[in-house]
Every structure is written in structure tokens, then in C-alpha cells.
Short mmCIF file of the C-alpha atoms (twelve columns), coordinates in Angstrom:
data_MODEL
# 
_entry.id   MODEL 
# 
loop_
_atom_site.group_PDB 
_atom_site.id 
_atom_site.type_symbol 
_atom_site.label_atom_id 
_atom_site.label_alt_id 
_atom_site.label_comp_id 
_atom_site.label_asym_id 
_atom_site.label_seq_id 
_atom_site.Cartn_x 
_atom_site.Cartn_y 
_atom_site.Cartn_z 
_atom_site.pdbx_PDB_model_num 
ATOM 1   C CA . MET A 1   -12.308 5.374   8.435   1 
ATOM 2   C CA . THR A 2   -13.048 1.871   7.164   1 
ATOM 3   C CA . PRO A 3   -11.194 1.343   3.871   1 
ATOM 4   C CA . ILE A 4   -13.348 0.313   0.941   1 
ATOM 5   C CA . ILE A 5   -10.459 -0.576  -1.362  1 
ATOM 6   C CA . HIS A 6   -8.341  -3.464  -0.110  1 
ATOM 7   C CA . PRO A 7   -5.161  -4.094  -2.130  1 
ATOM 8   C CA . GLN A 8   -3.096  -7.225  -1.510  1 
ATOM 9   C CA . LEU A 9   -0.158  -8.758  -3.351  1 
ATOM 10  C CA . VAL A 10  -1.048  -12.288 -4.418  1 
ATOM 11  C CA . ASN A 11  2.497   -13.666 -4.261  1 
ATOM 12  C CA . ASN A 12  5.516   -13.008 -2.067  1 
ATOM 13  C CA . ALA A 13  8.184   -10.486 -3.011  1 
ATOM 14  C CA . PHE A 14  10.064  -13.042 -5.128  1 
ATOM 15  C CA . GLY A 15  6.956   -14.275 -6.942  1 
ATOM 16  C CA . ASP A 16  5.120   -12.929 -9.963  1 
ATOM 17  C CA . PRO A 17  3.876   -9.379  -9.352  1 
ATOM 18  C CA . VAL A 18  0.077   -9.588  -9.125  1 
ATOM 19  C CA . LEU A 19  -2.055  -7.148  -7.139  1 
ATOM 20  C CA . TYR A 20  -5.597  -8.165  -6.129  1 
ATOM 21  C CA . VAL A 21  -7.812  -5.209  -5.197  1 
ATOM 22  C CA . ASP A 22  -11.068 -6.035  -3.443  1 
ATOM 23  C CA . PHE A 23  -13.934 -3.539  -3.142  1 
ATOM 24  C CA . ARG A 24  -15.794 -4.048  0.112   1 
ATOM 25  C CA . PHE A 25  -19.599 -3.989  -0.111  1 
ATOM 26  C CA . GLU A 26  -19.544 -3.903  -3.934  1 
ATOM 27  C CA . ARG A 27  -19.066 -7.596  -4.802  1 
ATOM 28  C CA . ARG A 28  -16.272 -6.759  -7.207  1 
ATOM 29  C CA . ALA A 29  -12.510 -6.890  -7.473  1 
ATOM 30  C CA . MET A 30  -9.672  -6.037  -9.876  1 
ATOM 31  C CA . LEU A 31  -6.313  -7.485  -10.790 1 
ATOM 32  C CA . PHE A 32  -3.233  -5.549  -11.715 1 
ATOM 33  C CA . ASP A 33  -1.119  -7.947  -13.766 1 
ATOM 34  C CA . LEU A 34  -1.924  -11.531 -14.499 1 
ATOM 35  C CA . GLY A 35  1.041   -13.696 -13.562 1 
ATOM 36  C CA . ASN A 36  0.803   -16.789 -11.372 1 
ATOM 37  C CA . ILE A 37  -2.622  -16.675 -9.682  1 
ATOM 38  C CA . GLU A 38  -2.850  -20.296 -8.545  1 
ATOM 39  C CA . SER A 39  -3.189  -19.206 -4.908  1 
ATOM 40  C CA . LEU A 40  -6.359  -17.216 -5.639  1 
ATOM 41  C CA . PRO A 41  -9.502  -19.313 -5.062  1 
ATOM 42  C CA . ALA A 42  -12.212 -19.369 -7.713  1 
ATOM 43  C CA . ARG A 43  -14.567 -17.319 -5.530  1 
ATOM 44  C CA . LYS A 44  -12.090 -14.416 -5.623  1 
ATOM 45  C CA . LEU A 45  -11.524 -14.695 -9.347  1 
ATOM 46  C CA . LEU A 46  -15.279 -14.626 -9.917  1 
ATOM 47  C CA . ARG A 47  -15.429 -11.218 -8.228  1 
ATOM 48  C CA . LEU A 48  -13.233 -9.715  -10.942 1 
ATOM 49  C CA . THR A 49  -14.665 -7.084  -13.262 1 
ATOM 50  C CA . HIS A 50  -11.412 -5.540  -14.598 1 
ATOM 51  C CA . ILE A 51  -7.873  -6.781  -15.212 1 
ATOM 52  C CA . PHE A 52  -5.021  -4.393  -16.005 1 
ATOM 53  C CA . VAL A 53  -1.923  -5.938  -17.579 1 
ATOM 54  C CA . SER A 54  1.323   -3.945  -17.613 1 
ATOM 55  C CA . HIS A 55  2.855   -6.059  -20.420 1 
ATOM 56  C CA . THR A 56  2.821   -9.660  -21.545 1 
ATOM 57  C CA . HIS A 57  6.089   -11.096 -20.359 1 
ATOM 58  C CA . MET A 58  5.247   -14.542 -19.010 1 
ATOM 59  C CA . ASP A 59  5.435   -13.591 -15.325 1 
ATOM 60  C CA . HIS A 60  2.798   -10.898 -15.939 1 
ATOM 61  C CA . PHE A 61  0.370   -12.813 -18.153 1 
ATOM 62  C CA . ILE A 62  0.589   -16.568 -17.581 1 
ATOM 63  C CA . GLY A 63  -2.534  -16.502 -15.381 1 
ATOM 64  C CA . PHE A 64  -4.761  -15.641 -18.359 1 
ATOM 65  C CA . ASP A 65  -5.612  -19.283 -19.030 1 
ATOM 66  C CA . ARG A 66  -6.820  -19.826 -15.466 1 
ATOM 67  C CA . ILE A 67  -9.123  -16.829 -15.723 1 
ATOM 68  C CA . VAL A 68  -10.671 -18.204 -18.903 1 
ATOM 69  C CA . ARG A 69  -11.022 -21.698 -17.460 1 
ATOM 70  C CA . ILE A 70  -12.757 -20.489 -14.282 1 
ATOM 71  C CA . CYS A 71  -15.125 -18.109 -16.093 1 
ATOM 72  C CA . LEU A 72  -15.815 -20.126 -19.242 1 
ATOM 73  C CA . VAL A 73  -19.167 -21.701 -18.319 1 
ATOM 74  C CA . ARG A 74  -20.486 -18.648 -16.496 1 
ATOM 75  C CA . ALA A 75  -22.465 -15.689 -17.804 1 
ATOM 76  C CA . ARG A 76  -19.755 -13.162 -17.124 1 
ATOM 77  C CA . SER A 77  -18.059 -10.248 -18.812 1 
ATOM 78  C CA . LEU A 78  -14.496 -9.168  -18.070 1 
ATOM 79  C CA . ALA A 79  -12.690 -6.013  -19.187 1 
ATOM 80  C CA . LEU A 80  -8.954  -6.375  -19.859 1 
ATOM 81  C CA . TYR A 81  -6.521  -3.530  -20.541 1 
ATOM 82  C CA . GLY A 82  -2.958  -3.698  -21.773 1 
ATOM 83  C CA . PRO A 83  -0.246  -2.031  -23.874 1 
ATOM 84  C CA . PRO A 84  -0.033  -1.753  -27.690 1 
ATOM 85  C CA . GLY A 85  -0.468  -5.134  -29.353 1 
ATOM 86  C CA . PHE A 86  -2.409  -6.565  -26.408 1 
ATOM 87  C CA . ILE A 87  -5.551  -7.389  -28.400 1 
ATOM 88  C CA . GLY A 88  -3.617  -9.503  -30.874 1 
ATOM 89  C CA . GLN A 89  -1.863  -11.352 -28.064 1 
ATOM 90  C CA . VAL A 90  -5.169  -12.213 -26.394 1 
ATOM 91  C CA . GLU A 91  -6.577  -13.258 -29.765 1 
ATOM 92  C CA . HIS A 92  -3.682  -15.642 -30.409 1 
ATOM 93  C CA . ARG A 93  -3.857  -17.026 -26.877 1 
ATOM 94  C CA . LEU A 94  -7.526  -17.878 -27.303 1 
ATOM 95  C CA . ALA A 95  -6.928  -19.270 -30.792 1 
ATOM 96  C CA . ALA A 96  -4.509  -21.824 -29.346 1 
ATOM 97  C CA . TYR A 97  -7.484  -23.805 -28.030 1 
ATOM 98  C CA . THR A 98  -10.288 -25.667 -29.785 1 
ATOM 99  C CA . TRP A 99  -13.778 -24.298 -29.109 1 
ATOM 100 C CA . ASN A 100 -16.012 -26.650 -31.110 1 
ATOM 101 C CA . LEU A 101 -18.209 -27.510 -28.094 1 
ATOM 102 C CA . VAL A 102 -19.036 -24.035 -26.795 1 
ATOM 103 C CA . HIS A 103 -22.356 -23.934 -28.650 1 
ATOM 104 C CA . ASN A 104 -23.594 -26.395 -26.007 1 
ATOM 105 C CA . TYR A 105 -23.038 -23.903 -23.192 1 
ATOM 106 C CA . ASP A 106 -26.026 -22.048 -21.749 1 
ATOM 107 C CA . THR A 107 -23.868 -19.023 -20.966 1 
ATOM 108 C CA . ASP A 108 -21.795 -16.591 -22.997 1 
ATOM 109 C CA . PHE A 109 -18.559 -15.593 -21.297 1 
ATOM 110 C CA . THR A 110 -17.262 -12.367 -22.878 1 
ATOM 111 C CA . LEU A 111 -13.897 -10.623 -22.849 1 
ATOM 112 C CA . ASP A 112 -13.694 -6.939  -23.769 1 
ATOM 113 C CA . VAL A 113 -10.018 -6.257  -24.467 1 
ATOM 114 C CA . SER A 114 -8.462  -2.814  -24.903 1 
ATOM 115 C CA . GLU A 115 -4.947  -1.575  -25.655 1 
ATOM 116 C CA . LEU A 116 -3.592  1.905   -24.949 1 
ATOM 117 C CA . HIS A 117 -1.379  3.634   -27.506 1 
ATOM 118 C CA . VAL A 118 1.028   6.546   -27.089 1 
ATOM 119 C CA . THR A 119 -1.366  8.770   -29.053 1 
ATOM 120 C CA . GLY A 120 -4.001  8.304   -26.349 1 
ATOM 121 C CA . GLU A 121 -6.038  6.046   -28.622 1 
ATOM 122 C CA . LEU A 122 -7.724  3.139   -26.867 1 
ATOM 123 C CA . ARG A 123 -8.422  0.330   -29.328 1 
ATOM 124 C CA . SER A 124 -10.865 -2.390  -28.293 1 
ATOM 125 C CA . ALA A 125 -12.159 -5.776  -29.383 1 
ATOM 126 C CA . ARG A 126 -14.674 -8.296  -28.039 1 
ATOM 127 C CA . PHE A 127 -14.244 -12.055 -27.752 1 
ATOM 128 C CA . ARG A 128 -17.398 -14.086 -27.033 1 
ATOM 129 C CA . CYS A 129 -17.534 -17.714 -26.031 1 
ATOM 130 C CA . ARG A 130 -20.610 -18.330 -28.207 1 
ATOM 131 C CA . THR A 131 -18.655 -17.287 -31.317 1 
ATOM 132 C CA . GLU A 132 -15.640 -19.429 -30.413 1 
ATOM 133 C CA . PHE A 133 -13.839 -16.280 -29.269 1 
ATOM 134 C CA . ARG A 134 -13.547 -14.866 -32.763 1 
ATOM 135 C CA . ARG A 135 -12.382 -11.291 -32.681 1 
ATOM 136 C CA . GLN A 136 -14.984 -8.538  -33.049 1 
ATOM 137 C CA . ASP A 137 -13.372 -5.110  -33.347 1 
ATOM 138 C CA . LEU A 138 -15.088 -2.322  -31.430 1 
ATOM 139 C CA . PRO A 139 -14.917 1.451   -32.014 1 
ATOM 140 C CA . SER A 140 -11.715 3.018   -30.708 1 
ATOM 141 C CA . ARG A 141 -11.702 6.195   -28.644 1 
ATOM 142 C CA . LEU A 142 -9.282  8.789   -27.362 1 
ATOM 143 C CA . VAL A 143 -8.700  8.864   -23.617 1 
ATOM 144 C CA . ALA A 144 -7.766  12.009  -21.710 1 
ATOM 145 C CA . ASN A 145 -4.938  11.832  -19.163 1 
ATOM 146 C CA . GLY A 146 -4.691  8.078   -19.589 1 
ATOM 147 C CA . ILE A 147 -8.062  7.441   -17.913 1 
ATOM 148 C CA . LEU A 148 -9.042  3.895   -18.877 1 
ATOM 149 C CA . VAL A 149 -12.007 3.488   -16.520 1 
ATOM 150 C CA . ASP A 150 -14.052 6.336   -15.072 1 
ATOM 151 C CA . GLU A 151 -16.931 5.223   -12.883 1 
ATOM 152 C CA . GLU A 152 -19.002 6.980   -10.266 1 
ATOM 153 C CA . SER A 153 -16.787 6.015   -7.336  1 
ATOM 154 C CA . PHE A 154 -13.336 5.451   -8.860  1 
ATOM 155 C CA . ARG A 155 -11.106 5.829   -11.903 1 
ATOM 156 C CA . VAL A 156 -8.087  3.969   -13.227 1 
ATOM 157 C CA . ARG A 157 -5.339  5.829   -15.062 1 
ATOM 158 C CA . ALA A 158 -2.418  4.452   -17.028 1 
ATOM 159 C CA . VAL A 159 0.842   5.754   -18.455 1 
ATOM 160 C CA . ILE A 160 3.103   4.093   -20.995 1 
ATOM 161 C CA . LEU A 161 6.574   3.448   -19.569 1 
ATOM 162 C CA . ASP A 162 9.813   2.089   -21.015 1 
ATOM 163 C CA . HIS A 163 10.878  -1.533  -20.405 1 
ATOM 164 C CA . ARG A 164 12.514  -1.810  -23.816 1 
ATOM 165 C CA . ILE A 165 8.913   -2.465  -24.806 1 
ATOM 166 C CA . PRO A 166 5.867   -0.384  -23.831 1 
ATOM 167 C CA . CYS A 167 4.839   -1.219  -20.274 1 
ATOM 168 C CA . LEU A 168 1.853   0.300   -18.476 1 
ATOM 169 C CA . GLY A 169 1.909   1.795   -14.999 1 
ATOM 170 C CA . PHE A 170 -1.436  2.223   -13.234 1 
ATOM 171 C CA . ALA A 171 -3.119  4.338   -10.574 1 
ATOM 172 C CA . LEU A 172 -6.459  3.473   -8.977  1 
ATOM 173 C CA . GLU A 173 -8.147  6.518   -7.454  1 
ATOM 174 C CA . GLU A 174 -11.243 6.423   -5.308  1 
ATOM 175 C CA . LEU A 175 -12.985 9.712   -6.074  1 
ATOM 176 C CA . GLN A 176 -14.556 10.253  -2.668  1 
ATOM 177 C CA . HIS A 177 -14.765 8.174   0.459   1 
ATOM 178 C CA . ILE A 178 -18.227 8.590   1.918   1 
ATOM 179 C CA . ASN A 179 -18.652 7.311   5.463   1 
ATOM 180 C CA . ILE A 180 -21.932 6.923   7.319   1 
ATOM 181 C CA . TRP A 181 -22.076 7.604   11.056  1 
ATOM 182 C CA . LYS A 182 -24.042 4.558   12.208  1 
ATOM 183 C CA . ASN A 183 -24.262 5.840   15.800  1 
ATOM 184 C CA . ARG A 184 -25.963 9.022   14.582  1 
ATOM 185 C CA . LEU A 185 -28.435 6.972   12.577  1 
ATOM 186 C CA . ARG A 186 -29.327 5.139   15.775  1 
ATOM 187 C CA . GLU A 187 -29.770 8.447   17.604  1 
ATOM 188 C CA . LEU A 188 -32.175 9.569   14.864  1 
ATOM 189 C CA . GLU A 189 -33.919 6.178   15.049  1 
ATOM 190 C CA . ILE A 190 -33.291 5.556   11.344  1 
ATOM 191 C CA . PRO A 191 -32.530 1.938   10.395  1 
ATOM 192 C CA . THR A 192 -29.634 1.058   8.133   1 
ATOM 193 C CA . GLY A 193 -30.364 -0.677  4.838   1 
ATOM 194 C CA . PRO A 194 -29.861 -0.651  1.068   1 
ATOM 195 C CA . TRP A 195 -30.998 2.983   0.969   1 
ATOM 196 C CA . LEU A 196 -27.535 3.964   2.253   1 
ATOM 197 C CA . ARG A 197 -26.053 3.071   -1.131  1 
ATOM 198 C CA . GLU A 198 -28.601 5.382   -2.769  1 
ATOM 199 C CA . LEU A 199 -27.685 8.102   -0.266  1 
ATOM 200 C CA . LYS A 200 -23.988 7.799   -1.096  1 
ATOM 201 C CA . THR A 201 -24.796 8.022   -4.797  1 
ATOM 202 C CA . ALA A 202 -26.845 11.189  -4.275  1 
ATOM 203 C CA . VAL A 203 -24.077 12.784  -2.184  1 
ATOM 204 C CA . ARG A 204 -21.367 11.793  -4.649  1 
ATOM 205 C CA . ARG A 205 -23.475 13.168  -7.492  1 
ATOM 206 C CA . GLY A 206 -23.771 16.502  -5.680  1 
ATOM 207 C CA . ASP A 207 -27.576 16.611  -5.468  1 
ATOM 208 C CA . PRO A 208 -28.865 19.838  -3.801  1 
ATOM 209 C CA . ASP A 209 -29.546 19.925  -0.060  1 
ATOM 210 C CA . THR A 210 -33.216 20.680  -0.799  1 
ATOM 211 C CA . THR A 211 -33.674 17.323  -2.537  1 
ATOM 212 C CA . ILE A 212 -36.201 15.195  -0.676  1 
ATOM 213 C CA . PHE A 213 -34.573 11.830  -0.087  1 
ATOM 214 C CA . THR A 214 -36.568 8.704   0.715   1 
ATOM 215 C CA . VAL A 215 -35.222 6.560   3.536   1 
ATOM 216 C CA . TRP A 216 -36.768 3.103   3.351   1 
ATOM 217 C CA . TRP A 217 -36.539 -0.222  5.106   1 
ATOM 218 C CA . THR A 218 -38.494 -3.415  5.463   1 
ATOM 219 C CA . ASP A 219 -39.450 -5.562  8.432   1 
ATOM 220 C CA . ARG A 220 -42.062 -8.185  9.240   1 
ATOM 221 C CA . LEU A 221 -44.766 -5.518  8.879   1 
ATOM 222 C CA . GLY A 222 -43.691 -4.596  5.355   1 
ATOM 223 C CA . ARG A 223 -41.969 -1.622  3.747   1 
ATOM 224 C CA . HIS A 224 -41.582 1.698   5.563   1 
ATOM 225 C CA . GLU A 225 -40.564 5.072   4.138   1 
ATOM 226 C CA . GLN A 226 -39.497 8.401   5.567   1 
ATOM 227 C CA . ALA A 227 -38.874 11.565  3.519   1 
ATOM 228 C CA . ILE A 228 -35.898 13.622  4.727   1 
ATOM 229 C CA . PRO A 229 -34.137 16.570  3.043   1 
ATOM 230 C CA . LEU A 230 -30.797 15.434  1.651   1 
ATOM 231 C CA . GLY A 231 -29.042 18.357  3.341   1 
ATOM 232 C CA . GLU A 232 -30.201 17.160  6.752   1 
ATOM 233 C CA . LEU A 233 -28.801 13.690  6.141   1 
ATOM 234 C CA . ARG A 234 -25.591 15.120  4.720   1 
ATOM 235 C CA . ARG A 235 -25.026 17.265  7.810   1 
ATOM 236 C CA . ASN A 236 -26.022 14.680  10.399  1 
ATOM 237 C CA . VAL A 237 -24.858 11.273  9.212   1 
ATOM 238 C CA . VAL A 238 -22.416 11.707  6.294   1 
ATOM 239 C CA . GLN A 239 -18.660 12.222  6.442   1 
ATOM 240 C CA . ILE A 240 -16.806 12.926  3.197   1 
ATOM 241 C CA . VAL A 241 -13.056 12.382  3.060   1 
ATOM 242 C CA . PRO A 242 -10.608 12.099  0.149   1 
ATOM 243 C CA . GLY A 243 -10.601 8.664   -1.443  1 
ATOM 244 C CA . GLN A 244 -7.665  6.294   -1.474  1 
ATOM 245 C CA . LYS A 245 -5.107  6.264   -4.263  1 
ATOM 246 C CA . ILE A 246 -3.055  3.182   -5.137  1 
ATOM 247 C CA . ALA A 247 -0.256  3.147   -7.711  1 
ATOM 248 C CA . TYR A 248 1.271   0.070   -9.330  1 
ATOM 249 C CA . ILE A 249 4.630   0.225   -11.133 1 
ATOM 250 C CA . VAL A 250 6.621   -2.714  -12.499 1 
ATOM 251 C CA . ASP A 251 9.372   -3.432  -15.031 1 
ATOM 252 C CA . ILE A 252 10.812  -0.054  -15.946 1 
ATOM 253 C CA . ILE A 253 14.286  1.337   -16.439 1 
ATOM 254 C CA . SER A 254 15.394  4.291   -14.333 1 
ATOM 255 C CA . HIS A 255 15.680  7.215   -16.723 1 
ATOM 256 C CA . ALA A 256 14.367  10.759  -16.548 1 
ATOM 257 C CA . ASP A 257 11.281  10.305  -18.725 1 
ATOM 258 C CA . ASN A 258 10.126  7.161   -16.928 1 
ATOM 259 C CA . ILE A 259 10.663  8.718   -13.507 1 
ATOM 260 C CA . ALA A 260 8.789   11.894  -14.453 1 
ATOM 261 C CA . ARG A 261 5.823   9.870   -15.725 1 
ATOM 262 C CA . VAL A 262 5.731   7.698   -12.606 1 
ATOM 263 C CA . GLN A 263 5.947   10.696  -10.277 1 
ATOM 264 C CA . GLU A 264 3.013   12.363  -12.004 1 
ATOM 265 C CA . LEU A 265 0.954   9.170   -11.919 1 
ATOM 266 C CA . ALA A 266 1.764   8.174   -8.325  1 
ATOM 267 C CA . HIS A 267 1.823   11.672  -6.793  1 
ATOM 268 C CA . HIS A 268 0.415   11.593  -3.235  1 
ATOM 269 C CA . ALA A 269 -0.656  7.946   -3.526  1 
ATOM 270 C CA . ASP A 270 -1.597  6.269   -0.272  1 
ATOM 271 C CA . ILE A 271 0.268   3.121   -1.347  1 
ATOM 272 C CA . LEU A 272 2.840   2.676   -4.095  1 
ATOM 273 C CA . PHE A 273 3.452   -0.921  -5.160  1 
ATOM 274 C CA . ILE A 274 6.744   -0.813  -7.036  1 
ATOM 275 C CA . GLU A 275 9.324   -3.263  -8.283  1 
ATOM 276 C CA . ALA A 276 12.729  -3.384  -6.589  1 
ATOM 277 C CA . VAL A 277 14.402  -6.123  -8.592  1 
ATOM 278 C CA . PHE A 278 18.072  -5.441  -7.817  1 
ATOM 279 C CA . LEU A 279 20.180  -3.971  -5.053  1 
ATOM 280 C CA . GLN A 280 22.001  -0.765  -5.901  1 
ATOM 281 C CA . GLN A 281 25.314  -2.653  -5.923  1 
ATOM 282 C CA . ASP A 282 23.982  -4.394  -9.051  1 
ATOM 283 C CA . ALA A 283 22.793  -1.211  -10.762 1 
ATOM 284 C CA . THR A 284 24.637  -2.097  -13.982 1 
ATOM 285 C CA . GLN A 285 22.673  -5.346  -14.203 1 
ATOM 286 C CA . ALA A 286 19.445  -3.450  -13.510 1 
ATOM 287 C CA . LEU A 287 20.239  -1.063  -16.362 1 
ATOM 288 C CA . GLN A 288 20.869  -3.934  -18.758 1 
ATOM 289 C CA . LYS A 289 17.636  -5.682  -17.736 1 
ATOM 290 C CA . TYR A 290 15.529  -2.487  -17.805 1 
ATOM 291 C CA . HIS A 291 14.569  -2.823  -14.133 1 
ATOM 292 C CA . LEU A 292 14.786  -0.684  -11.002 1 
ATOM 293 C CA . THR A 293 17.098  -1.063  -8.035  1 
ATOM 294 C CA . ALA A 294 15.785  -0.907  -4.494  1 
ATOM 295 C CA . ARG A 295 17.317  2.534   -4.000  1 
ATOM 296 C CA . GLN A 296 15.737  3.849   -7.193  1 
ATOM 297 C CA . ALA A 297 12.349  2.486   -6.122  1 
ATOM 298 C CA . GLY A 298 12.630  4.200   -2.738  1 
ATOM 299 C CA . GLU A 299 13.677  7.485   -4.325  1 
ATOM 300 C CA . ILE A 300 10.727  7.376   -6.714  1 
ATOM 301 C CA . GLY A 301 8.421   6.871   -3.744  1 
ATOM 302 C CA . ARG A 302 9.982   9.803   -1.917  1 
ATOM 303 C CA . TYR A 303 9.858   12.147  -4.909  1 
ATOM 304 C CA . SER A 304 6.257   11.116  -5.592  1 
ATOM 305 C CA . GLN A 305 5.380   11.971  -1.960  1 
ATOM 306 C CA . VAL A 306 3.524   8.714   -1.414  1 
ATOM 307 C CA . ARG A 307 2.430   7.780   2.090   1 
ATOM 308 C CA . ARG A 308 3.580   4.161   1.963   1 
ATOM 309 C CA . ILE A 309 5.753   2.105   -0.354  1 
ATOM 310 C CA . VAL A 310 5.531   -1.660  -0.913  1 
ATOM 311 C CA . PRO A 311 8.493   -3.110  -2.835  1 
ATOM 312 C CA . MET A 312 8.066   -6.330  -4.814  1 
ATOM 313 C CA . HIS A 313 9.368   -8.406  -7.740  1 
ATOM 314 C CA . PHE A 314 12.760  -9.156  -6.131  1 
ATOM 315 C CA . SER A 315 15.354  -11.062 -8.147  1 
ATOM 316 C CA . SER A 316 15.786  -14.655 -6.956  1 
ATOM 317 C CA . ARG A 317 19.523  -13.983 -6.622  1 
ATOM 318 C CA . TYR A 318 18.707  -12.287 -3.295  1 
ATOM 319 C CA . SER A 319 16.852  -15.256 -1.834  1 
ATOM 320 C CA . GLY A 320 17.449  -15.169 1.913   1 
ATOM 321 C CA . LYS A 321 18.608  -11.542 1.680   1 
ATOM 322 C CA . GLU A 322 15.262  -9.837  1.156   1 
ATOM 323 C CA . SER A 323 15.835  -7.744  4.288   1 
ATOM 324 C CA . ASP A 324 18.682  -6.008  2.412   1 
ATOM 325 C CA . ILE A 325 16.233  -4.934  -0.289  1 
ATOM 326 C CA . TYR A 326 13.648  -3.679  2.194   1 
ATOM 327 C CA . GLN A 327 16.310  -1.717  4.071   1 
ATOM 328 C CA . GLU A 328 17.668  -0.137  0.900   1 
ATOM 329 C CA . VAL A 329 14.175  0.876   -0.236  1 
ATOM 330 C CA . GLN A 330 13.328  2.338   3.159   1 
ATOM 331 C CA . ALA A 331 16.610  4.226   3.453   1 
ATOM 332 C CA . ALA A 332 15.958  5.934   0.109   1 
ATOM 333 C CA . PHE A 333 12.267  6.465   0.807   1 
ATOM 334 C CA . VAL A 334 12.865  8.109   4.193   1 
ATOM 335 C CA . PRO A 335 16.487  9.327   4.048   1 
ATOM 336 C CA . MET A 336 18.334  9.570   7.317   1 
ATOM 337 C CA . LEU A 337 18.828  13.053  8.676   1 
ATOM 338 C CA . PRO A 338 22.458  14.166  8.946   1 
ATOM 339 C CA . SER A 339 23.945  13.704  12.386  1 
ATOM 340 C CA . PRO A 340 24.337  16.946  14.350  1 
ATOM 341 C CA . GLU A 341 27.944  18.116  14.586  1 
# 
């Protein structure tokens, strides 16, 4: 199976926690958190459609200015999501600059900013370049099960966690992974082409097998079409498998309510990206700073039954000792079996 969702940490384990998620074949990407993003080239930033910010401590939000600077003179729209108070923080950040020349721009860069509240209310506002980024409040709505984005092929869920302030944890779920058997297409003498996207949409939508589907392609002789029942294509060239699930958890204290919320959010994730700021020997410091230890991170991964765990956001005090953190996470994630007597 060729993965469609490609997640990659932008910085090393000691750097700001930023997760870049690229969608193959869709010309789009997402960011989870917005810390230092200097290593991301402009071409990658211009693929972004959504940014999810856990909270606005500096190491999770300082990259906002670079996003605005790269996108400012382009006709683009970005959706940003964050915790309570996020809209006001974006508003003040934008207000720190002078925008008296933006009326000369041919484009209208737009930010749609939303904040999730404990009641399930999602409040939103729009900031447009053409209006000097003055705030325009949008209708709020209630979200079910923390679902912030629900598109045809994926959804993003959030939960509010405790970091002495509200801090969001996220899960990105691909609803279905639809593969096309290219070798079977060749056997049927059917060319590949843009129609495959339409086929995947019809399959994902659950259209009946009796639906007549038009396969089309173009060559030097022009456009060609072939009508085939959807059921025949579904049986012969389509493979449907469960989609990927990626969870992202940073900056939380280890207490029962937080752990229960994370386990529900990250349950059966393919990859769990999770902070492991301190070693267990410094658990008192972790408690005071409202962070996790490496052991706690590994245990959360084990209890959530995730397939793979990626620790991050290490304290700089362990510089040169990162292997100790990885080992502690792994030991808790996959506990050693007792030795036979």
C-alpha cells in the first residue's frame, strides 16, 4: 500500500514540535503546531491548507509571521485552528504590523481562524489582507466529538487537554484508503488518467454497483470514453483498506483526565507523535512544568494501542543523552516480558 498521508517532524527531537503532513497527489499539506519553521522551503508552505495550533507558547506559534510573509502577496486562503482565545491572539499578532500598502496588492490573502471551547463551540473569524486584516466575526457552530474538519477523504479531531492552560491534542484520520491496481488496468487495456480520482470519489461515496461510470482519457487523436459499470471496476481494479490515523500530543501533564482523553483520541493510531520532555528520574520537574516524562509517553502509547510511537520535544538538559529518552519510551511502550524462572 502506498501511503497517501506523509507525516514528518520539521525539527529534531530537541527543537520546536512542528509536524508537517503532506498529502500525495492532492497538492496540499497541513501543519500541526507553528513553532520554528525556518527549515521549510516556501514551496512546502504554499501547499498548506490547514494549520492546527495546540497552544500559543512561543515554541508552538512563533512561525506564524513566516506564514503570513510567504503568503501575503498570493491569492490564498488558510484555515487555522487553536484553543480558547486563539482568535484574539491572531488578531493582536496581525495588528502589530502596519498594513497601509495592502490596497496595492492584486491578491487577497485570507486567514479563517477558529478556536475550540470546552462546550464544543467553535468560534471563527476572518482576516483579509484587503481590509488590513481587520477582524470579521463569523457564525459559530457546535462540533460533535471534537471534529474540526470533516472532508470526503479525511477528518481532523481535537480534544482540550491540561497544560495549566487549555492545550489541544489532534488526530488526523484518513477515512478510507482506496488503492488502484495499475497492473489490472493494463490487463483490461484501460489507460490511467484523471478519471481515477473521479472513480475513487464514487467508491468513497458508496455509489451503487449498477452506476455507469465513464472512463476517459486523451491522446493525440482526442478524447476517448468507455462506459463501465462501477461494480465491475470496484471488483477488478479497486482495493479498499482502512485509512491511516495519526495522533499529535504535546505539552500536557500526566493526570487521569488527560490520559483518558488522549487514549480515546489516539486509540489504534498508526503513528503517535508525543512529547517526552523529561526522563522519569525528573518526574517531579515534569509535574511542575506540566509536561510528560518519557516513561509516561511510552505508557500512553501502549494503553492507546498505537502501532508506532515517535517521541519529541526533549528538554535541552538531555543534550547528548537523547538515546536515554528513546530507550525509556520504548521500554514503556513495549514492556519487557518477565524472565522465565
